[in-house]
C-alpha positions in Angstrom: 15.1 -57.1 -19.9 18.2 -56.1 -18.4 17.4 -53.3 -20.9 13.5 -52.7 -19.1 15.3 -53.0 -15.8 17.3 -50.0 -16.3 14.9 -47.9 -18.1 12.0 -48.9 -15.2 15.0 -47.6 -12.2 16.1 -44.4 -14.1 12.1 -43.9 -15.0 10.4 -44.0 -11.6 7.7 -42.0 -11.0 5.3 -43.9 -9.8 6.7 -42.4 -5.9 6.2 -38.1 -7.4 3.0 -36.2 -6.3 2.2 -32.8 -7.5 1.8 -31.6 -3.8 4.4 -31.1 -1.2 4.5 -32.7 2.2 4.7 -29.9 4.2 3.0 -26.7 3.5 5.1 -23.3 2.2 5.9 -20.2 5.1 6.9 -17.3 3.5 9.4 -15.9 4.8 7.5 -12.2 3.8 4.2 -13.0 5.9 4.4 -12.0 8.5 6.0 -8.7 8.1 3.1 -7.9 4.9 1.4 -5.2 7.0 4.8 -3.8 8.4 5.3 -0.6 6.3 1.0 -0.4 6.7 1.1 2.1 10.2 3.7 4.5 8.1 1.5 5.0 5.1 -1.3 5.6 7.8 0.1 8.3 9.4 1.5 9.5 6.1 -1.4 10.1 4.7 -3.2 11.3 8.1 -0.3 14.3 7.9 -0.1 15.2 4.1 -4.3 14.9 4.5 -4.5 17.7 7.0 -1.6 19.8 5.5 -4.1 20.0 2.5 -7.2 20.7 4.1 -5.3 22.9 6.2 -3.5 24.9 2.8 -7.5 24.7 1.5 -8.7 26.2 4.2 -7.0 29.1 4.6 -7.3 30.0 0.7 -10.6 29.8 1.0 -10.8 32.2 4.4 -8.7 34.7 2.1 -10.4 34.9 -0.6 -13.8 35.2 1.6 -12.1 38.1 3.6 -10.9 39.6 0.2 -14.2 39.8 -1.0 -15.9 40.7 2.4 -13.1 43.3 3.2 -13.2 45.4 -0.8 -17.4 46.3 0.1 -15.9 47.7 2.6 -15.1 51.7 2.1 -13.6 52.8 5.4 -13.2 57.3 5.8 -10.7 58.6 7.8 -12.8 61.8 9.1 
């Protein structure tokens, strides 16, 4: 009987619960979108730069095609 009481005292799992008493708050949860504005700003700058480079190349090709058909003669 004494052995039964010590086993019962050692293996008392009646008070254990799977859920927590207080909700967990993660430290990084408020700062989850902290760097998002930087990524958006970099995306805007890089996108604008790439579009500018592409449009410059296209305008140079258009100018080359347009000017290649012209012949300039000096009197």
